[in-house]
Each structure stands twice: as structure tokens, then as C-alpha cells.
C-alpha positions in Angstrom: 43.8 69.8 17.4 44.6 70.3 20.9 46.7 73.4 21.9 49.2 73.3 24.6 50.6 76.1 26.6 53.7 76.1 29.0 53.0 76.6 32.8 55.4 79.2 34.2 56.4 80.4 37.4 55.7 84.0 38.7 59.2 84.9 37.6 57.9 83.6 34.1 60.4 80.4 34.1 58.8 77.5 32.5 58.0 74.7 34.9 58.1 71.8 32.1 54.5 71.1 32.5 52.2 71.4 29.4 48.6 72.9 29.8 45.4 72.5 27.9 43.1 75.5 27.5 41.0 73.9 30.2 44.0 73.2 32.6 45.2 76.6 32.1 42.2 78.5 33.0 40.8 75.8 35.4 41.4 75.1 39.2 44.7 76.3 40.8 45.1 79.2 38.2 48.5 77.9 36.9 50.3 81.1 35.3 50.8 80.7 31.6 52.0 83.1 28.7 49.9 85.5 26.6 50.7 88.3 24.2 49.3 91.6 23.7 49.9 93.9 20.9 48.8 97.7 21.2 48.3 98.4 17.3 48.3 102.2 17.0 46.7 104.1 14.1 49.3 106.6 13.4 47.0 109.5 14.4 47.1 108.9 18.3 44.5 106.1 18.6 44.9 102.6 19.8 42.7 99.8 18.1 40.6 98.2 20.4 38.4 95.0 19.8 35.2 93.6 21.2 35.8 90.6 22.9 33.6 87.7 21.7 34.6 85.6 24.6 34.7 88.6 27.3 30.9 89.6 26.9 31.6 92.1 24.2 34.0 94.1 26.8 36.8 95.9 25.2 40.1 94.3 24.8 43.6 94.4 23.5 43.9 95.2 19.6 45.5 91.7 19.5 46.0 89.2 22.3 46.3 85.4 22.6 48.2 82.7 24.2 51.8 81.7 23.6 51.9 78.0 22.2 53.9 75.5 24.0 57.7 76.1 22.9 56.8 79.4 21.1 58.3 82.8 22.3 56.5 85.7 22.9 57.6 87.8 19.9 56.6 84.9 17.6 53.2 84.6 19.2 52.7 88.4 18.7 53.3 88.0 15.0 51.2 85.0 14.6 48.4 86.7 16.6 48.5 90.0 14.6 48.0 87.8 11.3 45.4 85.7 12.8 43.3 88.2 14.5 43.6 91.5 12.2 45.4 90.1 9.2 48.3 92.4 9.8 51.8 91.0 8.2 55.0 92.7 7.6 54.4 95.6 10.4 57.4 95.8 12.9 56.5 95.4 16.5 58.4 96.9 19.5 58.7 95.2 22.8 57.0 97.0 25.7 57.7 94.3 28.4 57.8 90.4 28.8 56.7 88.4 31.9 54.3 90.8 33.1 52.3 89.2 35.7 48.5 89.8 35.4 46.1 88.1 38.1 42.8 88.1 36.2 40.7 86.5 39.1 40.0 83.0 37.6 43.3 83.1 35.6 46.8 84.3 35.8 48.7 85.4 32.6 52.3 86.2 32.2 52.2 88.9 29.2 54.4 89.8 26.4 53.5 93.3 25.7 54.1 94.8 22.3 53.1 97.9 19.9 53.1 98.4 16.3 51.6 100.9 14.1 49.0 99.5 11.7 50.4 99.6 7.9 48.7 102.7 6.0 47.3 100.1 3.4 45.8 97.8 6.1 41.9 97.2 6.1 40.5 95.3 8.7 38.1 92.4 7.7 36.0 90.6 10.2 36.8 87.1 10.8 36.5 83.8 13.3 38.5 85.8 15.8 37.6 89.5 15.7 34.4 90.8 14.5 34.8 94.4 15.6 37.8 96.7 16.0 37.8 100.4 16.1 40.4 103.3 17.2 40.0 105.0 20.5 42.3 107.7 22.0 44.3 106.3 24.8 43.3 109.3 27.3 39.6 108.0 26.6 40.5 104.4 27.3 42.2 105.0 30.5 39.4 107.5 31.8 36.8 104.9 31.0 39.0 102.0 32.6 38.9 104.4 35.8 35.4 105.2 35.8 33.7 102.0 34.4 36.6 99.4 34.8 36.1 95.8 34.3 32.3 96.4 33.3 33.3 97.6 30.0 37.3 96.4 29.7 38.8 93.1 29.9 40.7 92.8 33.4 43.9 91.6 31.4 43.8 94.8 29.1 43.6 97.0 32.1 46.4 95.4 33.5 48.7 95.5 30.6 47.6 99.1 29.7 49.2 100.3 33.0 52.5 98.5 32.3 52.2 100.1 29.0 51.8 103.6 30.4 54.6 103.1 32.9 57.2 101.9 30.2 56.1 104.8 27.9 56.3 107.4 30.7 52.8 108.5 30.4 51.2 110.8 33.1 48.1 108.6 32.8 47.4 105.9 35.2 44.9 103.1 35.5 43.6 103.4 39.0 42.0 100.3 40.0 43.7 97.0 38.8 42.6 93.7 40.3 
């Protein structure tokens, strides 16, 4: 089954054009929507996953494309279930329409947080093989020291927005 995504403007307004994955990530870099969910462990840690598609660099707890006609929140819940098997957890919106130029592609992110349910146990699956908690301070330090050699660019961009909205004193220094 072919998945379609809505092309949007830099102001996150749909243009009416539907994109396949190849079109969304091909020539011209048409902006399209993605979600990122920062899943917290309830003890000061943020779950990060090793990206299968990103050369084993570290990525959002949960991330994925917003399907054509879908809203950010619905996509966030869908992706949490698909990637981590989390259902029934309440999410909190951090920002929507966050512009992220990642070199070969442009994503408009809906960014959310949630706390992993106490009884949740991650099981490796087709989408995510490895996930583990890290302290946010350690993630930001490594983003500043190592950058996109270790972290997916979109994660670095959304992390900075997360830090701004949560009024953290931390900052991701070098963004694309």
C-alpha cells in the first residue's frame, strides 16, 4: 500500500498536493508533516531509539510521518503504538508546525511528550529494535559535542524547540 503525505507551506498550510515517500524526500524538498514524541521514563530520562534508517544514529523516542488527511495528534498516538507498543498514555503538545530543514528534506513537526506507563515493557519490532533512557542533559551535551555524527538532525532540531518551550537553560548549539 502506498502511503501519502500532505505537502505544506513553511507556515504549515496544506497545498493540496499529496506526496509519496519518494516525492517527499526527493528533489525540491517539499515540506511535509512528521511527529515526534518525547517519551519520558518518569525518572528524569528520555527514551531514545537507534534509527534503523539513519545509520544507527540516535533519534526521537517516537517519530514518523503524518499520513495525508491525518492530524498531528492522531499520528502521534498511532506512531507510539506502532513503534513502542504504547497505548492509553496521555500526550501533551509541545509545538506544532515546527520547521526543520534537515538537508535532503524539510519536515514540519508536531512535537509531543508523554510519560511511559509504569507497566510498559518495550518489545523490539519491525520499526524499532533498540530503545533506552538517557538523561536530557547528556543528550544535549552529546548533540553539542558530537552533533549529527551521533544524532538525527530532526531530533536535534526538535530537541531545541522542546528545550525552549519547557524553559530549560540547556541549548542545542549547532543546528542545520
